[in-house]
C-alpha positions, 0 to 999 in steps of 0.5 A: 185327729189321728184316725189310725189312733182312733181306729186302734182304740175301737179294736174291740168294737171293730172285732165285734162288728166284723164278727157279727156281720160274718155270723149273720151271713153264716146264719143266712147260708147255714140256717138253724143247723149252724146255730151251734157253730155260730155260738162257738164262733160268737164266744171266740169273738167275745174272748178276742174282744176281752183280750183286746181291752185287757191291756188298757186296764192292766196298763192303767190307761187314762188321759188324752191318749185314750180319747178317740173321734174328737172326744166322742169315745174313751178307751180308758181303764174304766171302760175296759173293766166294764167291757170285760164283765159285759163280754164275760157275761155275754159269753157265759149266756151263749154257753148255757143257752144251747141246752135250754133251746135245743130241748124246746126245739127253739135254737135259732141261728140268730140268737148268738148274733143278737147277743154279739150285737147287744154286747157291741152296743154295750161296749159303746155305752161304757166308752161313750163320752158324748151324748150322741155316742151314748144314744147309739150304743144304748139303742143298739143294745136295746133293739137286740134286747127287745128281740131276745126277750120275745125269742120264744115266739110260741110262748105267750109269756115270752111274747108278753115280756118282749112287748112290755119291754119294748113299750116301756124301753121306748118310753124310757128312751124318750125320757132320756132323749128329752133329758139329753136335748135339755142338757144340750140346749142349756150347755150348748154341747153334747160332749161330756167334758164340755157339759162338765165345763159349762155346768161348773158355775151356777146350775140353771133350772133348765139344766137341772131338768135335764139332769133329772130326765136323764136320770130317770131314763137311766134308772129304767135301764138299771131297773131302779125304783120307781122305774123298776115295774118292767123287771119282774114280768120281763125276768119271768117271761123271757127265756131263762138264758136271756133272763141270765143275760139281762141280769148281768151284761146290760146291768153292767153297761147301764150302771157303767153308763150311769157312772160315766154320765154323772161323774164325768158329764155332771161331776161339777154338780154332784150336789144336784144329783146326789140326793136323787141317787140317795133316794133311788138307792134306798127305795130300791133296797127297800122295794126290792126287799119287800117285793120279793117276800111274797114271790112264788116264782124263783125268777121273779124272786131274782128280779127283785133281788136285782132291784135290791142289789142295784140299790146297794151299788147306788150307795157307792155311787152316792158317795160321788168319789173315787172310793165309792166308784171303786166299791161299786165296781168291786160289788158289780163284779161279785154280783155278776158272778152271783147272778150267773151262778144263780141262773145256772142253778135255775137252768138245772131245775127240771122235772122228769120230762125235762121241763123247766121248774120255777116254782119255789115250792117245788124246791122242797127237800132238794138237799136230799134228792139233789144235794150238790145242786141244793148246796150250790144254790144255797151258797148263791142265796147266802152270798146274795144276802151278804152273809159272811164269810161269803164274798157277797158280804165284802161287796156290801161292806165296801159300798157302806164303808164308802158312804160312811167315809163320805159323810152319808152315815144315814144312808149307810145305816138305813141301807144296812138295816134294810139288808136284813129284810132281804136276808128273809127271802134268800133264807126262805129258799134255803129253808124250803130246800133243806128243811121242807119234806121232799117234793120229789119234782126236780129229776131232770139231768143237768147240762155240764156247762150249767154245772161248770158255771155254778161251780166256778161261781161258788168257788169265786164267792166262797171264802176263797174269793177273798184271796183276790181282794187285793188284785180285784180291789186294785183293778177296780181302784184303777178303773174308778181313778181313770173315770175321775181323771177323765172328768 
């Protein structure tokens, strides 16, 4: 093996590793006073990592030249697509976080360092082509995430969120590890390509159990039903910038990892896992929609929205073909934009004392007191509901079309019908803002970065986003082709 070739392929991970260690030293020497500088340097490192992965996507990288370290890592177009979304989400989190934490006097130098190391782990996750690499990346991300959830040490809700996330995350990791051990035991290899070859014949009961347990562990990571129970509590309790991070970057990484495992390692046995994905997709769509209806906290509503949207994305995965994978990646891109914009708007909801406002009832009459903020949040809600001509509609259309073309008409029909339920709670937020008597609670000043991210997100998901359809669809198609080329 050419070690220099492998080291070139992992340049983004090398960049983030070195940057993380340097920033850790700066935080040790400079203390919390250096947190703003460390955040700026962390964003620069993430942008540099994005620049390093972009050529692989634009160059349609696939095939044996993208494999490193004896097939344990792959730097193909699929990994590059996912990494760009991960690094972009992490950078956006670091941009919006200082204003939130500094108001509470809780900005710590270790926050950007933890985000960088979490992004490093997520990059390894989507490039993993071996069970061992998979687990290393997953746990590197998870350990940083547990700390981030409990970052506000003086806030009981944050401590509770961190504890719940840690306990349930450890359980999910154990389930995943058990599934990996079963898979290794019945295939004799940890390599995805080796597992694929070993499962090309008749599927044994032991290997089937391995697939089921691995899917259960991965379902927790993507907060899919029935392993979604942690999501509302963690989203509500964690600091809002951390919730923004959880709802975007780790979601991309976990869904990318799920796609890599199912379509690469278990691609020969699609019939064995397809029915599981169909059930999980439908259950997530329905439970996410119904669970959100009674929510009074907007962060909990976004948590159920996340579960609902994961269900829609899994409809594309259930197709088990390049068209479905490309539709899923396209939807994932739109989802990241909508979520970043949504949480930027939530960060702007502050009362006269500057305290965060999360109660939906407090948004009453927002269109008359803060018309710009109300308009931005309404656009996000309409797009999340999939109402045309906003870009969120196109993401749902693509995954349903892929399901229909793959012969999964009942799945598409039920998913489409269930999306109508989901529209209710999104429209409820718009109704409160535009038709209720003003509560006159939202009065605090908004940070310029929060406004900028909300504005960019709204422009992207507006009808102007359709101008990017061909370009973005081409990139998603290239990434999906690379994933199937690997298998």
